gemmi code that builds the backbone of each chain (N, CA, C; Angstrom):
import gemmi

chains = {
    "A": [
        ("ALA", (-16.640, -6.794, 4.947), (-15.160, -6.604, 4.745), (-14.136, -7.589, 4.067)),
        ("GLN", (-13.331, -6.589, 3.658), (-12.740, -7.226, 3.129), (-11.606, -7.526, 4.295)),
        ("THR", (-10.647, -8.831, 4.321), (-9.556, -9.039, 5.495), (-8.604, -9.924, 4.462)),
        ("VAL", (-7.298, -9.522, 4.592), (-5.853, -10.156, 4.639), (-5.157, -10.394, 5.537)),
        ("THR", (-4.199, -12.022, 5.214), (-3.949, -12.392, 6.714), (-2.391, -12.794, 5.317)),
        ("GLN", (-1.459, -12.536, 6.571), (-0.137, -12.884, 6.575), (-0.119, -13.152, 7.371)),
        ("SER", (0.656, -14.691, 7.298), (1.145, -15.140, 9.122), (2.373, -15.310, 9.287)),
        ("GLN", (3.062, -15.005, 8.271), (4.445, -15.313, 8.926), (5.341, -13.859, 8.717)),
        ("PRO", (5.369, -13.470, 10.315), (5.519, -11.816, 10.521), (7.256, -12.100, 9.610)),
        ("GLU", (8.093, -13.138, 10.091), (9.519, -13.039, 9.160), (9.920, -14.134, 8.454)),
        ("MET", (10.621, -14.543, 7.377), (11.393, -15.053, 6.909), (12.376, -14.981, 6.461)),
        ("SER", (12.966, -16.304, 6.493), (14.672, -15.768, 6.123), (15.001, -17.005, 4.392)),
        ("VAL", (15.954, -16.307, 3.766), (16.652, -17.189, 3.051), (17.684, -17.489, 2.388)),
        ("GLN", (18.528, -18.549, 1.849), (19.382, -18.266, 1.687), (19.686, -17.935, 0.150)),
        ("GLU", (20.924, -17.025, -0.101), (20.853, -16.495, -1.483), (20.824, -17.495, -2.889)),
        ("ALA", (19.653, -17.273, -3.471), (19.509, -18.599, -4.079), (18.563, -19.285, -4.583)),
        ("GLU", (18.962, -19.485, -2.649), (17.479, -20.488, -2.827), (15.994, -19.813, -2.948)),
        ("THR", (15.135, -20.357, -2.694), (13.655, -20.070, -3.339), (12.887, -20.043, -2.279)),
        ("VAL", (12.037, -19.580, -2.214), (11.157, -19.139, -0.574), (9.601, -18.738, -0.917)),
        ("THR", (9.167, -18.958, 0.018), (7.287, -19.020, -0.996), (6.627, -18.351, 0.724)),
        ("LEU", (6.276, -16.999, -0.019), (5.585, -16.132, 1.434), (3.989, -16.404, 1.682)),
        ("SER", (2.840, -16.748, 2.379), (1.841, -17.247, 2.537), (0.952, -15.580, 2.530)),
        ("CYS", (-0.467, -16.000, 2.187), (-1.107, -15.346, 1.913), (-2.737, -15.560, 2.137)),
        ("THR", (-3.519, -15.413, 2.842), (-4.995, -15.864, 2.638), (-5.792, -14.633, 2.785)),
        ("TYR", (-6.681, -14.320, 2.080), (-7.328, -13.898, 1.918), (-9.150, -14.007, 2.392)),
        ("ASP", (-10.149, -13.212, 2.299), (-11.535, -13.064, 2.783), (-12.110, -12.688, 2.115)),
        ("THR", (-13.263, -12.974, 1.642), (-14.347, -12.110, 0.638), (-15.984, -12.635, 0.241)),
        ("SER", (-16.883, -12.139, 0.074), (-17.834, -12.833, -0.555), (-17.612, -12.549, -2.201)),
        ("GLU", (-17.011, -11.497, -1.926), (-17.001, -11.491, -3.899), (-16.910, -12.241, -4.683)),
        ("SER", (-16.705, -12.348, -6.080), (-16.259, -13.359, -6.857), (-15.237, -12.903, -7.945)),
        ("ASP", (-15.607, -11.150, -7.956), (-14.044, -11.312, -9.309), (-13.401, -10.043, -8.187)),
        ("TYR", (-12.096, -9.931, -7.773), (-10.958, -8.928, -7.150), (-10.275, -8.679, -7.838)),
        ("TYR", (-9.047, -8.955, -7.242), (-7.375, -8.270, -7.802), (-7.033, -8.479, -6.489)),
        ("LEU", (-5.484, -9.004, -7.250), (-4.992, -9.800, -5.353), (-3.220, -8.898, -5.843)),
        ("PHE", (-2.577, -8.059, -5.431), (-1.435, -8.264, -5.037), (-0.390, -8.340, -4.385)),
        ("TRP", (0.837, -8.486, -5.118), (2.102, -8.694, -3.793), (2.650, -7.266, -3.427)),
        ("TYR", (2.819, -5.883, -3.050), (3.985, -5.468, -2.966), (5.457, -5.651, -1.878)),
        ("LYS", (5.966, -4.816, -2.716), (7.601, -5.200, -1.801), (8.211, -3.922, -1.079)),
        ("GLN", (8.435, -3.545, -0.505), (8.677, -2.205, 0.531), (10.249, -2.068, 0.816)),
        ("PRO", (11.191, -2.074, 0.216), (12.002, -1.546, 0.731), (12.372, -1.037, 2.036)),
        ("PRO", (14.177, -0.873, 2.572), (14.339, 0.332, 3.517), (13.958, 1.642, 3.258)),
        ("SER", (14.036, 1.924, 1.788), (13.569, 3.164, 1.217), (12.614, 3.221, 1.246)),
        ("ARG", (11.363, 3.254, 1.975), (10.006, 3.080, 2.228), (9.293, 2.955, 0.838)),
        ("GLN", (9.800, 2.987, -0.462), (8.643, 2.829, -1.627), (8.121, 1.685, -1.636)),
        ("MET", (6.961, 2.308, -1.757), (5.880, 0.666, -2.316), (6.457, 0.070, -3.567)),
        ("ILE", (6.885, -0.995, -4.338), (6.934, -1.695, -5.071), (6.151, -2.716, -5.302)),
        ("LEU", (5.241, -2.732, -6.139), (4.652, -3.603, -7.408), (4.980, -4.915, -7.848)),
        ("VAL", (5.309, -6.635, -7.047), (5.957, -7.173, -7.415), (5.035, -8.284, -8.197)),
        ("ILE", (4.005, -8.571, -8.469), (2.834, -9.047, -8.667), (1.528, -8.626, -8.317)),
        ("ARG", (1.090, -9.049, -9.929), (-1.055, -9.151, -9.928), (-1.433, -9.736, -10.420)),
        ("GLN", (-2.765, -10.671, -9.883), (-3.368, -11.413, -10.654), (-5.003, -10.667, -10.164)),
        ("GLU", (-5.571, -11.191, -10.737), (-6.832, -10.709, -11.078), (-7.996, -12.075, -11.256)),
        ("ALA", (-9.070, -12.258, -9.977), (-9.124, -13.125, -9.476), (-9.938, -14.097, -10.938)),
        ("TYR", (-10.543, -14.230, -11.819), (-11.017, -14.219, -12.871), (-9.678, -15.188, -13.520)),
        ("LYS", (-8.803, -15.096, -13.160), (-7.900, -15.759, -14.282), (-7.488, -17.192, -13.991)),
        ("GLN", (-7.754, -18.103, -13.402), (-7.108, -18.957, -14.045), (-5.432, -19.238, -13.160)),
        ("GLN", (-5.166, -18.802, -14.733), (-3.926, -18.931, -14.723), (-3.353, -18.294, -14.305)),
        ("ASN", (-2.150, -19.260, -12.996), (-1.381, -17.693, -12.041), (-0.017, -16.743, -12.846)),
        ("ALA", (0.301, -15.639, -11.637), (0.591, -14.762, -13.020), (1.888, -14.616, -12.190)),
        ("THR", (3.373, -14.492, -13.323), (4.528, -15.087, -13.226), (5.153, -13.936, -13.508)),
        ("GLU", (6.375, -12.823, -12.924), (6.863, -11.874, -13.259), (8.036, -11.911, -13.520)),
        ("ASN", (9.162, -13.358, -14.190), (10.501, -13.468, -14.062), (10.813, -14.055, -12.862)),
        ("ARG", (11.318, -13.627, -11.578), (11.927, -14.745, -10.696), (10.130, -14.426, -9.728)),
        ("PHE", (9.273, -14.756, -10.071), (8.468, -14.077, -8.732), (6.950, -14.861, -9.610)),
        ("SER", (6.358, -16.023, -8.422), (5.070, -16.776, -9.430), (3.922, -16.742, -7.833)),
        ("VAL", (3.043, -16.745, -8.154), (2.622, -16.741, -7.256), (1.624, -18.432, -7.662)),
        ("ASN", (0.894, -18.537, -6.452), (-0.331, -19.545, -6.845), (-0.943, -18.973, -6.227)),
        ("PHE", (-2.115, -19.147, -7.001), (-3.683, -18.853, -5.889), (-4.725, -20.411, -6.089)),
        ("GLN", (-5.087, -19.574, -5.233), (-5.970, -20.796, -4.868), (-7.093, -20.395, -4.336)),
        ("LYS", (-8.281, -19.785, -5.663), (-9.323, -18.773, -5.643), (-9.755, -19.768, -4.069)),
        ("ALA", (-10.340, -21.611, -4.229), (-11.280, -21.371, -3.344), (-10.618, -21.615, -2.408)),
        ("ALA", (-10.025, -22.040, -1.815), (-9.073, -21.900, -0.709), (-8.792, -20.215, 0.044)),
        ("LYS", (-8.616, -19.236, -1.209), (-8.626, -18.077, -0.461), (-7.474, -17.734, -0.097)),
        ("SER", (-6.905, -18.379, -1.164), (-5.612, -18.580, -0.892), (-4.115, -18.032, -1.675)),
        ("PHE", (-3.048, -17.348, -1.310), (-2.577, -16.045, -3.123), (-1.055, -16.299, -2.166)),
        ("SER", (-0.563, -17.073, -2.257), (1.769, -17.223, -1.944), (2.272, -16.389, -3.315)),
        ("LEU", (3.522, -16.413, -2.773), (4.502, -15.309, -3.473), (5.567, -16.353, -3.929)),
        ("LYS", (5.776, -17.163, -4.893), (7.159, -17.758, -4.745), (8.241, -16.897, -5.180)),
        ("ILE", (9.603, -16.740, -4.769), (10.723, -16.020, -5.075), (11.449, -17.017, -5.395)),
        ("SER", (12.091, -17.181, -6.635), (13.328, -17.923, -7.205), (14.595, -16.892, -7.208)),
        ("ASP", (15.434, -18.284, -6.948), (16.875, -17.859, -7.128), (16.897, -16.365, -6.282)),
        ("SER", (16.479, -16.201, -4.982), (16.416, -15.394, -4.009), (17.847, -14.458, -4.483)),
        ("GLN", (18.508, -12.930, -4.090), (19.111, -11.962, -4.425), (18.833, -11.452, -3.325)),
        ("LEU", (20.157, -10.628, -3.215), (20.330, -10.016, -1.549), (18.955, -8.319, -2.176)),
        ("GLY", (18.665, -8.171, -3.462), (17.784, -6.944, -3.319), (16.279, -7.265, -3.069)),
        ("ASP", (16.214, -8.811, -2.844), (15.234, -9.190, -2.487), (14.587, -8.722, -0.787)),
        ("ALA", (15.948, -8.831, -0.346), (15.002, -8.529, 1.060), (14.518, -7.369, 1.359)),
        ("ALA", (13.606, -6.560, 2.002), (12.191, -6.233, 2.531), (10.990, -6.487, 3.138)),
        ("MET", (10.048, -5.550, 3.353), (8.676, -6.824, 3.707), (7.771, -6.371, 2.231)),
        ("TYR", (7.061, -7.257, 2.548), (6.355, -7.812, 1.592), (5.240, -7.472, 2.306)),
        ("PHE", (4.155, -6.928, 1.359), (2.889, -6.979, 1.665), (1.628, -7.323, 0.665)),
        ("CYS", (0.719, -8.381, 1.118), (-0.122, -9.393, 0.165), (-1.635, -7.961, 0.081)),
        ("ALA", (-1.666, -7.595, -0.675), (-3.252, -6.581, -0.832), (-4.425, -7.364, -1.557)),
        ("TYR", (-5.588, -6.916, -1.282), (-7.183, -6.838, -1.941), (-7.597, -5.091, -1.998)),
        ("ARG", (-7.921, -5.938, -3.394), (-8.607, -4.479, -4.512), (-10.213, -5.470, -4.808)),
        ("SER", (-11.332, -4.257, -4.332), (-12.452, -4.433, -4.618), (-12.975, -4.087, -6.013)),
        ("PRO", (-13.362, -4.963, -7.063), (-13.850, -4.018, -8.772), (-14.539, -2.945, -8.945)),
        ("ASN", (-14.713, -3.208, -7.774), (-16.384, -2.228, -7.095), (-15.470, -0.863, -7.524)),
        ("PHE", (-17.213, -0.053, -8.157), (-16.942, 1.533, -8.196), (-17.680, 1.915, -6.805)),
        ("GLY", (-16.261, 3.154, -5.975), (-16.509, 3.241, -4.917), (-15.618, 2.425, -3.673)),
        ("ASN", (-14.709, 1.515, -3.975), (-14.550, 0.362, -3.046), (-13.083, 0.456, -3.499)),
        ("GLU", (-12.391, 0.791, -4.354), (-11.433, 0.786, -4.727), (-9.872, 0.892, -4.158)),
        ("LYS", (-10.081, 1.068, -3.022), (-9.005, 0.681, -1.957), (-8.503, -0.427, -1.909)),
        ("LEU", (-6.875, -0.386, -1.733), (-6.245, -1.481, -1.378), (-5.923, -2.083, 0.349)),
        ("THR", (-6.520, -3.580, 0.412), (-6.665, -3.793, 2.013), (-5.584, -4.845, 2.066)),
        ("PHE", (-4.488, -4.751, 3.159), (-3.249, -4.813, 3.388), (-3.101, -5.731, 4.155)),
        ("GLY", (-2.617, -7.068, 4.068), (-2.095, -7.765, 4.911), (-1.281, -6.943, 5.749)),
        ("THR", (-0.598, -7.969, 6.763), (0.213, -7.060, 7.748), (1.701, -7.415, 7.533)),
        ("GLY", (2.165, -7.765, 6.535), (3.251, -8.047, 6.165), (4.470, -9.264, 6.227)),
        ("THR", (5.541, -9.219, 5.417), (6.410, -10.423, 6.074), (7.505, -9.751, 5.465)),
        ("ARG", (9.161, -9.443, 6.704), (9.978, -9.103, 6.466), (10.617, -10.276, 5.602)),
        ("LEU", (11.134, -10.159, 4.746), (12.190, -11.070, 4.454), (13.910, -10.816, 4.643)),
        ("THR", (14.893, -12.155, 4.662), (15.481, -11.418, 4.842), (16.490, -12.507, 3.713)),
        ("ILE", (17.373, -12.270, 3.340), (17.951, -12.458, 2.703), (19.461, -12.685, 3.240)),
        ("ILE", (20.097, -14.060, 3.195), (21.167, -14.750, 4.032), (22.411, -15.255, 2.943)),
        ("PRO", (23.019, -14.619, 3.007), (24.879, -14.350, 1.761), (24.934, -16.260, 2.106)),
    ],
    "B": [
        ("SER", (1.676, 4.365, -16.696), (2.798, 4.746, -15.324), (2.513, 5.704, -14.500)),
        ("ALA", (2.640, 6.020, -13.394), (3.256, 7.113, -12.718), (4.260, 7.765, -11.852)),
        ("VAL", (4.236, 8.850, -11.724), (6.120, 9.011, -11.260), (4.756, 10.420, -9.769)),
        ("ILE", (4.833, 9.726, -9.080), (4.575, 10.691, -7.759), (5.673, 10.934, -6.843)),
        ("SER", (5.441, 12.927, -6.849), (6.791, 13.741, -5.881), (5.696, 13.473, -4.343)),
        ("GLN", (6.171, 13.148, -3.352), (5.312, 13.344, -2.134), (6.686, 14.049, -1.290)),
        ("LYS", (6.122, 15.333, -0.659), (6.948, 16.232, -0.210), (5.935, 16.449, 1.329)),
        ("PRO", (6.918, 16.844, 2.281), (8.281, 16.695, 2.869), (8.467, 14.856, 2.804)),
        ("SER", (9.442, 15.300, 2.669), (10.351, 13.351, 3.044), (9.846, 13.223, 4.192)),
        ("ARG", (10.306, 13.833, 5.175), (10.507, 14.020, 6.911), (10.475, 15.128, 6.993)),
        ("ASP", (9.739, 14.968, 8.851), (9.789, 16.091, 9.428), (9.677, 15.602, 11.137)),
        ("ILE", (9.838, 16.334, 12.317), (9.784, 16.646, 12.874), (9.181, 17.614, 13.178)),
        ("CYS", (8.022, 16.999, 14.001), (6.985, 18.302, 14.493), (6.959, 18.777, 16.157)),
        ("GLN", (6.257, 19.536, 16.491), (6.404, 19.521, 17.716), (4.182, 19.579, 18.140)),
        ("ARG", (4.097, 18.901, 19.205), (2.632, 18.531, 19.453), (1.508, 19.783, 19.384)),
        ("GLY", (0.577, 19.494, 18.990), (-0.685, 20.766, 19.259), (-0.286, 21.589, 17.409)),
        ("THR", (0.810, 21.131, 16.533), (1.062, 21.899, 15.797), (0.818, 21.283, 14.440)),
        ("SER", (0.117, 21.733, 13.257), (-0.173, 20.935, 12.100), (0.649, 20.727, 11.357)),
        ("LEU", (0.877, 19.458, 10.299), (1.856, 19.431, 9.071), (0.871, 19.284, 7.744)),
        ("THR", (0.796, 19.533, 6.947), (0.913, 19.377, 5.410), (1.253, 18.691, 4.283)),
        ("ILE", (1.513, 17.603, 3.727), (1.610, 17.105, 3.308), (1.080, 16.890, 1.850)),
        ("GLN", (2.368, 17.257, 0.837), (1.660, 17.584, -0.966), (2.345, 15.529, -1.380)),
        ("CYS", (1.343, 15.762, -2.589), (1.201, 14.855, -3.598), (0.591, 15.366, -4.721)),
        ("GLN", (2.372, 15.491, -6.004), (1.904, 15.953, -6.964), (1.932, 14.280, -8.164)),
        ("VAL", (1.206, 14.297, -8.893), (1.633, 13.018, -9.857), (1.868, 13.722, -11.645)),
        ("ASP", (2.709, 13.263, -11.744), (3.425, 13.346, -13.515), (2.311, 13.393, -14.719)),
        ("SER", (0.387, 12.442, -14.342), (0.159, 12.368, -15.009), (-2.132, 12.894, -14.838)),
        ("GLN", (-3.002, 13.379, -15.577), (-3.968, 13.005, -14.893), (-4.633, 11.967, -13.996)),
        ("VAL", (-4.632, 11.686, -12.942), (-5.532, 10.434, -12.633), (-7.154, 10.544, -11.343)),
        ("THR", (-7.891, 9.466, -12.131), (-8.857, 9.556, -10.823), (-8.826, 9.338, -9.902)),
        ("MET", (-7.988, 8.273, -9.127), (-7.744, 8.073, -7.715), (-6.953, 8.812, -7.429)),
        ("MET", (-7.416, 8.915, -6.017), (-6.294, 9.402, -5.155), (-6.134, 9.802, -3.659)),
        ("PHE", (-5.422, 7.879, -2.874), (-5.548, 7.588, -1.788), (-4.300, 8.526, -0.829)),
        ("TRP", (-4.957, 8.350, 0.200), (-3.513, 9.039, 1.143), (-3.926, 7.586, 2.470)),
        ("TYR", (-2.509, 6.367, 2.357), (-2.413, 5.814, 3.599), (-1.996, 5.718, 4.765)),
        ("ARG", (-1.888, 5.193, 5.746), (-1.277, 5.862, 7.029), (-0.598, 4.543, 7.310)),
        ("GLN", (0.442, 4.123, 7.844), (1.601, 3.210, 8.121), (2.388, 3.333, 9.514)),
        ("GLN", (1.621, 2.792, 10.460), (2.428, 2.847, 12.037), (3.774, 2.113, 11.692)),
        ("PRO", (4.674, 2.749, 12.850), (5.221, 2.083, 12.880), (5.821, 0.292, 12.949)),
        ("GLY", (6.375, -0.034, 12.551), (6.112, -1.609, 12.323), (4.903, -2.208, 11.812)),
        ("GLN", (3.777, -1.556, 11.166), (2.615, -1.971, 11.132), (2.354, -1.971, 9.263)),
        ("SER", (1.034, -2.449, 9.083), (0.710, -2.620, 8.143), (0.319, -1.411, 7.204)),
        ("LEU", (-0.209, -0.997, 6.101), (-0.708, 0.244, 5.146), (-2.471, 0.406, 5.669)),
        ("THR", (-2.789, 1.386, 6.082), (-4.344, 1.514, 6.048), (-3.872, 2.592, 6.268)),
        ("LEU", (-5.924, 2.798, 5.251), (-6.628, 4.107, 4.329), (-6.865, 4.635, 4.860)),
        ("ILE", (-6.137, 6.463, 4.906), (-6.990, 7.037, 5.132), (-8.550, 7.688, 4.727)),
        ("ALA", (-7.893, 8.054, 3.175), (-9.311, 8.431, 2.947), (-9.267, 8.631, 1.080)),
        ("THR", (-10.328, 8.552, 0.203), (-9.969, 9.014, -0.773), (-9.796, 10.087, -1.166)),
        ("ALA", (-9.197, 10.352, -2.185), (-9.278, 12.452, -2.405), (-10.066, 12.007, -3.742)),
        ("ASN", (-11.108, 13.059, -3.784), (-12.125, 13.176, -4.377), (-12.215, 14.055, -5.016)),
        ("GLN", (-11.877, 14.507, -6.574), (-11.522, 15.679, -7.241), (-13.371, 16.759, -7.546)),
        ("GLY", (-13.164, 17.635, -6.818), (-14.347, 18.637, -6.597), (-15.159, 18.218, -5.832)),
        ("SER", (-14.947, 17.603, -4.786), (-15.596, 16.925, -3.857), (-15.246, 16.331, -2.452)),
        ("GLU", (-15.610, 16.796, -1.393), (-14.781, 15.908, -0.092), (-14.217, 15.102, -0.139)),
        ("ALA", (-13.745, 14.695, 0.458), (-12.964, 13.204, 0.328), (-13.647, 12.583, 1.426)),
        ("THR", (-13.361, 11.083, 1.083), (-14.323, 10.258, 1.291), (-13.484, 9.567, 2.402)),
        ("TYR", (-14.257, 9.495, 3.550), (-12.462, 9.242, 5.374), (-13.504, 7.316, 5.360)),
        ("GLU", (-12.264, 6.932, 6.245), (-12.472, 5.618, 6.493), (-12.724, 5.565, 7.729)),
        ("SER", (-13.448, 4.094, 8.322), (-13.940, 4.065, 9.909), (-12.385, 4.742, 10.435)),
        ("GLY", (-12.963, 5.625, 11.347), (-11.391, 5.735, 12.187), (-10.829, 7.199, 11.726)),
        ("PHE", (-11.692, 7.928, 10.986), (-10.615, 8.774, 10.437), (-11.652, 10.189, 10.245)),
        ("VAL", (-11.257, 11.724, 10.262), (-12.347, 12.437, 10.623), (-11.874, 13.720, 9.417)),
        ("ILE", (-12.057, 14.138, 9.215), (-12.018, 15.828, 8.135), (-11.344, 16.167, 8.620)),
        ("ASP", (-12.376, 16.804, 10.513), (-11.361, 18.235, 11.243), (-9.694, 17.359, 12.078)),
        ("LYS", (-9.338, 16.472, 11.973), (-8.061, 15.821, 12.319), (-7.212, 15.460, 10.936)),
        ("PHE", (-7.882, 14.924, 9.622), (-6.877, 14.807, 8.640), (-8.098, 15.732, 7.581)),
        ("PRO", (-7.963, 17.151, 7.172), (-8.428, 17.972, 6.098), (-7.823, 17.204, 4.815)),
        ("ILE", (-8.196, 16.886, 4.054), (-7.653, 16.492, 2.159), (-8.647, 17.923, 1.690)),
        ("SER", (-7.461, 18.380, 0.596), (-7.560, 18.776, -0.832), (-7.144, 18.016, -1.774)),
        ("ARG", (-7.848, 18.147, -2.484), (-8.049, 17.952, -4.041), (-7.846, 19.588, -5.368)),
        ("PRO", (-7.229, 20.140, -5.288), (-7.568, 21.223, -6.526), (-7.958, 20.896, -8.695)),
        ("ASN", (-7.728, 19.922, -7.773), (-7.369, 19.193, -9.862), (-7.181, 17.471, -10.237)),
        ("LEU", (-7.125, 17.368, -11.062), (-6.073, 15.686, -11.093), (-4.946, 14.946, -11.073)),
        ("THR", (-4.048, 16.359, -10.660), (-2.462, 16.106, -10.313), (-1.868, 16.338, -9.163)),
        ("PHE", (-2.951, 16.372, -8.371), (-2.693, 17.427, -6.960), (-3.584, 17.154, -5.699)),
        ("SER", (-2.796, 16.691, -4.327), (-3.940, 16.286, -3.109), (-3.064, 17.597, -2.302)),
        ("THR", (-3.909, 17.007, -1.289), (-3.131, 17.776, 0.147), (-3.016, 16.799, 1.297)),
        ("LEU", (-2.678, 16.479, 2.255), (-3.805, 15.696, 3.556), (-2.117, 16.605, 3.786)),
        ("THR", (-3.579, 17.128, 5.525), (-2.676, 18.186, 6.612), (-3.252, 16.828, 7.744)),
        ("VAL", (-2.207, 16.543, 8.880), (-2.428, 16.106, 10.178), (-2.562, 17.785, 10.997)),
        ("SER", (-3.398, 17.453, 11.842), (-3.961, 18.579, 12.241), (-3.709, 18.132, 13.066)),
        ("ASN", (-3.587, 18.803, 14.745), (-3.102, 19.331, 16.622), (-2.556, 17.383, 16.639)),
        ("MET", (-1.599, 17.507, 16.131), (-0.553, 16.329, 16.254), (-0.541, 16.118, 17.590)),
        ("SER", (-0.162, 14.879, 17.640), (-0.072, 14.285, 19.022), (1.084, 13.851, 18.608)),
        ("PRO", (2.158, 12.625, 19.575), (3.110, 11.926, 19.758), (2.397, 9.873, 18.424)),
        ("GLU", (0.590, 10.345, 19.118), (0.236, 8.537, 18.189), (0.376, 8.873, 16.867)),
        ("ASP", (0.155, 10.677, 15.955), (0.402, 10.765, 15.123), (1.917, 10.044, 14.229)),
        ("SER", (2.443, 10.271, 14.922), (3.910, 9.916, 14.769), (4.156, 8.749, 13.543)),
        ("SER", (4.048, 8.443, 12.487), (4.140, 7.303, 11.550), (4.862, 7.884, 9.825)),
        ("ILE", (4.039, 6.729, 8.528), (4.427, 7.591, 7.716), (3.370, 7.839, 6.766)),
        ("TYR", (3.318, 8.633, 6.217), (2.412, 8.753, 5.510), (2.280, 8.439, 3.581)),
        ("LEU", (1.360, 8.423, 3.424), (1.923, 7.537, 1.737), (0.162, 8.285, 1.170)),
        ("CYS", (0.788, 8.761, -0.580), (-0.057, 9.272, -0.930), (0.610, 7.594, -2.214)),
        ("SER", (-0.953, 7.418, -2.789), (-1.126, 6.648, -3.646), (-1.786, 6.740, -4.876)),
        ("VAL", (-1.807, 6.693, -6.075), (-3.168, 6.538, -7.143), (-2.914, 5.976, -7.950)),
        ("GLU", (-4.006, 5.612, -8.993), (-4.259, 4.577, -9.543), (-4.753, 5.298, -10.765)),
        ("ILE", (-4.146, 4.341, -12.201), (-4.482, 4.662, -13.215), (-5.704, 4.143, -13.822)),
        ("LEU", (-6.202, 3.095, -13.646), (-6.336, 2.381, -15.087), (-7.448, 1.105, -13.323)),
        ("ALA", (-9.041, 1.351, -13.253), (-9.766, 0.548, -12.182), (-8.815, -1.033, -12.142)),
        ("GLY", (-7.835, -1.420, -10.978), (-7.212, -2.340, -11.217), (-6.427, -2.255, -11.575)),
        ("SER", (-5.691, -1.809, -12.253), (-4.584, -1.849, -12.221), (-3.652, -1.497, -11.333)),
        ("GLU", (-2.246, -1.295, -11.815), (-1.162, -1.082, -10.459), (-1.089, 0.525, -9.643)),
        ("ALA", (-0.989, -0.168, -8.428), (-1.227, 1.228, -7.665), (0.184, 2.000, -7.770)),
        ("PHE", (0.366, 3.446, -7.732), (1.747, 3.765, -7.743), (1.300, 4.322, -6.120)),
        ("PHE", (2.938, 4.521, -5.896), (2.672, 5.103, -3.995), (3.703, 6.075, -4.103)),
        ("GLY", (3.967, 7.013, -3.688), (5.080, 8.046, -3.369), (5.547, 7.554, -2.066)),
        ("GLN", (7.146, 8.152, -2.702), (8.076, 8.136, -1.480), (7.730, 7.963, 0.470)),
        ("GLY", (7.262, 8.480, 0.446), (6.120, 8.946, 1.892), (7.677, 9.226, 2.006)),
        ("THR", (6.355, 9.755, 3.185), (6.583, 11.230, 4.600), (7.400, 10.306, 5.765)),
        ("ARG", (7.858, 10.810, 6.892), (7.919, 9.323, 7.347), (7.729, 11.344, 8.885)),
        ("LEU", (6.448, 11.063, 9.756), (6.384, 12.144, 10.802), (6.654, 11.713, 12.244)),
        ("THR", (7.585, 12.288, 12.961), (7.623, 12.537, 13.470), (7.100, 13.729, 15.036)),
        ("VAL", (6.414, 13.117, 16.162), (5.895, 14.294, 16.368), (6.623, 13.770, 18.082)),
        ("VAL", (6.767, 15.238, 18.372), (7.650, 15.097, 19.802), (6.592, 16.042, 20.756)),
    ],
}
model = gemmi.Model(1)
for chain_id, residues in chains.items():
    chain = gemmi.Chain(chain_id)
    for i, (resn, *xyz) in enumerate(residues, 1):
        res = gemmi.Residue()
        res.name, res.seqid = resn, gemmi.SeqId(i, " ")
        for name, pos in zip(("N", "CA", "C"), xyz):
            atom = gemmi.Atom()
            atom.name, atom.element = name, gemmi.Element(name[0])
            atom.pos, atom.b_iso = gemmi.Position(*pos), 0.0
            res.add_atom(atom)
        chain.add_residue(res)
    model.add_chain(chain)
structure = gemmi.Structure()
structure.add_model(model)
structure.setup_entities()
C-alpha cells in the first residue's frame, strides 16, 4: 500500500517570503499522480498543483511550484511571495493510475501560518 | 470542473441516532468517494460509491455503520449509523471526472455527536 509522509506539522513564513513544504511517499508503482491540496478554515479542499510521475518537468502554477524527485520519492511544494491568503492546511496526496484503486492517499498535513 | 453541493454543512446529533449526508454534483461523474477527517487529522477514505452496485469499503469501515447509496451518476448519500462521540468528524464527498485529474470536493459536513 502507498503511504504519504509530511514531516512538518507546522510551518510559518513572513509575508512575501518563500517557503517549502516537504512530502515523501512510498510506492512500488512506476506511474502515478501526486497532488498538493490546500484546506483553509472554510474546510473546502482546493487543488494547488498536480504532477504526473512520468513527466520529468516540475509542475508550476503561478507562485506555486514543486520539486519532484522520483528516485528519492520526494514531492515538495514551494510557495513564492507568500500571501496572507495562503494560510491553510496543506495536504500532499498520492493517486494510483490503476483501475479500481483511484482513491487519494493523503499525508498528515502541514499547517502554514503567514506572518504579516 | 465540477461543483459539489454537500448537505448538511454541519449538525449536532444525539448518540445512537443516524445522520444521512447528501452529495449532489452538477455533472455526471464516474468516481465518487466519501472521506472522513477526524479533528486535526488528515483525510481517510471511507468508501468508493459505485453507481448501480454496492459501495467498496476501505479497511476499518463497514456497510452496517456507513451505508452508502449511489442511485445515479450525480448523487450519493452517506449515512452514519448508531452514532457515538467517536464519529464526530468532518465528512467529505469527492468526485473525479477524468482518471488522474483533479479531484473535486464538497465543502464537508461537520458532525458533532453528543
